[in-house]
C-alpha positions in Angstrom: 18.6 23.4 -39.9 20.2 20.2 -40.6 19.7 19.2 -44.2 20.3 16.1 -46.6 19.2 17.4 -49.6 21.4 18.1 -52.5 20.2 21.4 -53.4 18.0 22.6 -51.0 21.0 23.7 -48.2 20.5 25.1 -44.8 21.6 28.8 -46.2 18.2 28.4 -48.5 15.7 27.3 -45.9 17.3 30.4 -44.0 16.8 32.6 -46.8 13.2 31.4 -47.4 12.5 31.6 -43.6 13.8 35.4 -43.6 11.0 36.7 -46.0 8.2 35.3 -43.1 7.4 38.3 -41.0 5.7 38.3 -37.8 2.0 39.8 -38.7 2.1 41.3 -35.1 5.6 42.5 -34.4 6.3 43.1 -38.2 10.1 41.6 -38.0 11.5 38.3 -39.5 11.0 35.4 -37.5 14.3 34.2 -37.5 15.6 37.8 -36.5 12.9 37.3 -33.5 14.2 33.3 -32.5 11.2 31.9 -33.4 12.3 29.4 -35.7 13.3 26.3 -33.4 14.1 24.2 -36.3 14.0 23.6 -40.2 15.1 20.5 -42.1 14.6 18.5 -45.4 14.7 15.2 -46.1 16.3 13.7 -49.4 12.7 14.0 -50.8 12.7 17.5 -50.6 9.8 17.4 -48.0 10.7 20.4 -45.6 9.9 20.0 -41.7 10.0 23.5 -39.7 8.9 24.2 -36.0 8.0 27.9 -35.3 8.0 29.0 -31.7 4.9 31.5 -30.8 5.2 34.0 -28.0 2.3 32.8 -26.6 -0.1 29.6 -27.0 -3.0 31.8 -28.1 -1.9 34.0 -30.2 -4.6 34.9 -32.9 -2.5 35.0 -35.9 -1.2 31.7 -35.6 -2.9 30.7 -38.6 -1.5 33.4 -40.5 2.2 32.6 -39.5 1.7 28.9 -40.6 0.3 29.8 -44.0 3.2 32.3 -44.5 5.9 30.0 -43.5 4.5 27.0 -45.9 4.5 29.6 -48.8 8.0 30.5 -48.2 9.2 27.1 -47.8 7.0 25.8 -50.9 8.4 28.2 -53.0 12.1 26.8 -52.8 13.0 25.0 -55.8 13.2 21.4 -55.3 11.0 21.1 -52.1 8.1 18.5 -52.6 6.4 19.5 -49.5 6.2 21.7 -46.1 5.0 20.3 -42.5 4.5 23.4 -40.0 4.6 22.5 -36.3 3.6 25.2 -33.9 5.3 25.3 -30.5 5.5 28.0 -28.0 8.6 30.0 -26.7 9.8 29.5 -23.0 9.8 32.1 -20.5 13.5 32.7 -21.0 13.2 33.0 -24.4 9.9 35.4 -24.1 12.6 37.3 -21.8 15.2 37.7 -24.6 12.3 38.7 -26.9 11.2 41.4 -24.8 14.7 43.1 -24.1 15.3 42.9 -27.9 12.2 44.8 -28.9 13.1 47.2 -26.4 16.6 47.8 -27.5 18.4 46.1 -25.1 16.6 47.6 -22.4 14.6 45.2 -19.8 12.9 48.1 -18.1 9.6 49.8 -19.4 10.1 53.3 -21.1 8.1 55.3 -23.6 10.2 55.2 -26.7 8.9 58.2 -28.0 10.3 60.8 -25.5 14.1 59.9 -26.3 16.4 62.4 -28.1 17.2 60.2 -31.0 13.2 59.0 -31.5 12.1 60.5 -35.2 8.5 59.7 -34.8 6.0 62.5 -35.6 3.7 62.2 -32.5 0.0 64.3 -33.9 -2.9 64.4 -30.7 -5.9 64.8 -32.4 -8.3 67.1 -30.3 -11.9 68.9 -30.4 -13.6 70.7 -28.3 -16.7 69.0 -28.1 -18.1 65.6 -29.3 -19.7 64.9 -32.6 -17.2 66.7 -34.9 -15.9 63.9 -36.5 -12.5 63.3 -34.8 -12.2 59.6 -34.5 -13.4 59.5 -38.2 -10.7 62.0 -39.6 -8.1 60.2 -36.9 -8.6 56.7 -38.4 -8.6 57.8 -41.9 -5.6 59.7 -41.6 -3.8 56.9 -40.1 -5.2 54.7 -43.2 -4.0 57.5 -45.6 -0.2 57.8 -44.0 -0.1 54.3 -44.2 -0.9 53.9 -47.8 1.9 56.4 -48.6 4.3 54.0 -47.2 5.1 55.5 -43.4 4.8 53.3 -40.6 1.9 54.2 -38.5 0.5 53.6 -35.1 -2.7 54.9 -33.4 -3.5 55.0 -29.8 -7.3 55.6 -28.9 -7.0 57.6 -26.1 -10.7 58.4 -26.0 -11.1 56.0 -22.8 -14.9 57.0 -22.4 -16.0 57.4 -26.1 -13.3 54.5 -27.5 -14.2 53.9 -31.2 -11.0 53.5 -33.4 -11.2 49.5 -33.6 -14.3 49.6 -34.8 -13.5 52.5 -37.4 -10.1 50.6 -38.4 -11.8 47.2 -38.4 -10.3 45.6 -35.4 -12.0 42.3 -34.5 -9.1 40.7 -32.0 -7.2 41.3 -28.9 -4.0 42.3 -28.5 -1.2 39.3 -28.0 0.3 39.8 -24.1 3.9 38.6 -24.1 4.3 38.8 -20.1 4.4 42.8 -19.6 4.4 43.6 -23.2 1.5 44.2 -25.6 1.5 43.3 -29.2 -1.2 46.0 -30.8 -3.4 44.4 -33.5 -2.3 45.8 -37.2 -5.2 47.0 -39.6 -4.2 48.6 -43.2 -0.8 48.5 -42.0 -1.8 50.3 -38.9 -0.7 49.4 -35.5 -3.7 50.2 -32.9 -4.3 50.1 -29.2 -7.5 51.0 -27.7 -9.3 50.3 -24.1 -11.8 48.9 -25.8 -9.8 45.7 -26.6 -9.8 45.0 -23.1 -13.4 45.8 -22.2 -16.0 42.9 -22.4 -18.8 43.7 -24.7 -20.1 47.3 -24.5 -19.2 47.9 -21.1 -18.6 51.5 -20.1 -15.2 52.5 -18.2 -15.7 54.3 -15.1 -12.4 55.6 -14.0 -10.8 58.7 -12.5 -7.6 61.0 -13.0 -5.2 58.4 -11.8 -6.5 55.3 -13.5 -6.7 57.3 -16.9 -3.1 58.5 -16.6 -1.9 54.8 -15.7 -3.7 53.8 -19.1 -2.1 56.0 -21.1 1.4 55.2 -19.7 0.8 51.7 -20.2 -0.5 52.2 -24.1 2.7 54.2 -24.6 5.5 52.0 -22.5 3.9 48.5 -22.4 2.8 48.2 -26.1 5.5 47.5 -28.5 5.3 50.0 -31.3 8.5 49.3 -33.0 10.1 52.3 -35.4 7.3 54.3 -35.8 7.0 57.0 -38.6 3.5 58.7 -37.1 1.8 58.1 -33.8 -1.9 59.4 -33.7 -3.3 59.8 -30.5 -7.1 60.2 -30.9 -8.0 62.3 -27.4 -11.4 62.9 -26.0 -13.1 65.9 -26.6 -12.6 68.9 -24.2 -9.6 69.9 -22.2 -9.7 67.3 -19.4 -7.5 64.7 -17.4 -6.2 62.9 -20.3 -5.4 66.0 -22.6 -3.1 67.0 -19.4 -1.4 63.6 -19.0 -0.5 63.4 -22.9 1.4 66.9 -22.6 3.1 65.6 -19.9 3.8 61.9 -20.9 4.1 63.1 -24.6 5.3 66.9 -24.4 6.9 66.4 -27.9 3.4 65.9 -29.3 1.9 68.3 -31.7 -1.8 69.2 -31.6 -4.2 69.1 -34.4 -7.6 70.4 -33.9 -11.0 69.0 -35.5 -14.0 71.5 -35.7 -16.8 72.0 -38.1 -17.8 75.4 -39.7 -20.1 76.2 -37.1 -19.6 79.3 -35.2 -20.5 77.7 -31.6 -18.4 74.8 -32.6 -15.6 76.7 -33.5 -15.5 78.9 -30.1 -15.7 75.4 -28.0 -12.7 74.2 -30.6 -10.5 77.1 -29.6 -10.0 76.1 -25.8 -8.9 72.4 -27.1 -6.1 74.0 -29.1 -5.3 76.8 -26.4 -4.4 73.9 -23.9 -1.0 73.7 -26.1 0.0 77.5 -24.3 -0.1 75.7 -20.9 1.6 72.2 -21.9 4.0 74.1 -24.1 3.1 72.1 -27.3 3.0 73.1 -30.7 -0.7 73.3 -32.8 0.1 72.3 -36.4 -3.2 73.1 -37.8 -7.0 73.0 -37.6 -9.3 70.5 -39.8 -12.8 71.4 -40.7 -15.1 68.3 -41.1 -18.9 68.3 -42.5 -17.6 71.7 -44.3 -20.4 71.2 -46.9 -22.6 69.1 -48.7 -21.9 68.5 -52.6 -25.4 68.6 -54.6 -25.9 66.4 -57.3 -25.8 69.6 -59.9 -22.2 70.3 -58.6 -23.4 73.0 -55.7 -22.4 73.1 -52.7 -25.2 73.2 -49.4 -23.0 74.7 -46.2 -25.3 73.2 -43.7 -23.4 73.8 -40.6 -22.5 77.1 -41.7 -19.1 78.3 -43.1 -15.5 79.5 -41.9 -15.4 78.2 -38.6 -12.5 76.3 -39.1 -10.4 79.6 -40.2 -12.1 81.3 -37.9 -10.6 78.7 -35.4 -7.1 78.8 -37.2 -7.1 82.7 -36.7 -7.8 82.5 -32.8 -5.4 80.6 -32.3 -2.7 82.2 -34.2 -3.2 85.3 -32.2 -3.4 83.5 -28.9 -0.4 81.2 -29.2 1.8 83.9 -31.5 2.8 81.4 -34.2 1.1 80.5 -37.6 -1.6 77.8 -37.1 -3.0 77.1 -40.7 -6.1 75.4 -41.5 -5.0 72.2 -42.8 -7.9 71.3 -44.7 -11.8 70.9 -45.1 -13.6 67.9 -45.2 -16.9 67.6 -47.3 -20.3 65.5 -45.7 -20.1 62.3 -47.1 -21.8 59.5 -46.5 -19.2 57.2 -47.6 -16.9 58.2 -44.9 -19.9 57.2 -42.3 -20.4 54.1 -43.9 -16.6 53.0 -43.7 -16.5 54.2 -40.1 -19.4 52.0 -39.4 -18.0 48.6 -41.1 -14.0 49.0 -40.1 -13.3 50.1 -44.0 -11.8 53.6 -44.1 -13.1 55.5 -46.8 -9.6 56.7 -47.8 -9.0 53.0 -48.7 -12.0 51.9 -49.9 -13.5 54.4 -51.8 -10.6 56.7 -52.3 -12.1 58.8 -55.2 -15.2 60.0 -53.0 -15.0 63.6 -51.7 -14.0 63.0 -48.4 -11.3 60.8 -49.0 -9.8 62.9 -51.5 -9.8 65.5 -48.9 -8.6 63.3 -46.2 -5.7 62.2 -48.7 -4.5 65.4 -49.5 -4.4 66.4 -45.4 -2.4 63.1 -44.7 0.2 64.1 -47.9 0.7 67.6 -46.3 1.7 65.7 -42.8 3.7 63.5 -44.3 5.9 65.7 -45.8 6.5 68.1 -42.5 10.2 67.8 -41.7 10.6 67.1 -37.9 12.1 69.9 -36.0 15.2 69.8 -33.9 13.3 70.0 -30.7 13.8 67.4 -28.2 16.8 66.0 -30.2 20.4 65.5 -29.7 22.6 67.3 -32.1 25.7 65.0 -31.1 27.8 67.7 -29.6 30.4 67.5 -26.8 32.3 70.1 -25.5 36.1 70.0 -26.5 39.0 71.5 -24.9 
């Protein structure tokens, strides 16, 4: 970073560029090796060359603007010119190895003994209970609390998370590494990002397993606090795959108050007995409709969520609490349709208040010792 200006030194340029965060990887561009050069002439004009991971990077305009803003904020700088280049193959290889913690091979980071990410698999017995809406809003609410959150849309046949979180562009692919889009501070990956238009996905078990494996190993998630998986309804291939790939994942069951739906939801939670996973609790959605006079109309009946929680407690042999009840709210539906989570855009609405309360409870849960190294070694 050669500088010929009396006050704008190389250290000053470096400090400014340290504040520029790559919008996809969420790390400083200086740390990622993306700054090829930066210099300032005697008049105070800065010329900087930033290397994109790939030529078609969808966030290059954001990166350019953030770099210009950071450099223009330096005292003594009179102008900024940012030129974009592209990393070489060897530079991309070094970046992939760096992001994988020095390991060149693909692996699922969430299964490492020292990994501290809480993994919640959001399940339901049947479709239409609002499982995806709950997942999207919990992710946004957890992110608002300052947590680093990721979402895997594991509902391959019925993917809907990208729309609900307002993700409009495809992931960036750096050779065999995928950089997930970010919405409301949440990293998101879905098969819907790779399917043209509204084309259906017609896959059988092995293809589904491979897709989930790639979402977990090939996607750069970084250091997440929470990973949410929006499972398809029922107890099919994906639920079994997640049990195999992420045995440390904990299950949250979503149901409605209707007794018929509750009976089906119990099956989704009972799969934990076979996969040896823990059931965190039950969320009851569409619990009631708040009328203008303040009374509640229970359109789908009542008690379904507590029924599922009690039944799973008996079958699993461990306490399964009712985490919360979410009322019917048109704001929730409209937000999901327009890619604007209700917890962010209508935080005082009834559904948002309930969802934020559930998210707060999940954020405050301490991680158990299962699967973690205790740092003990035998001694003579």
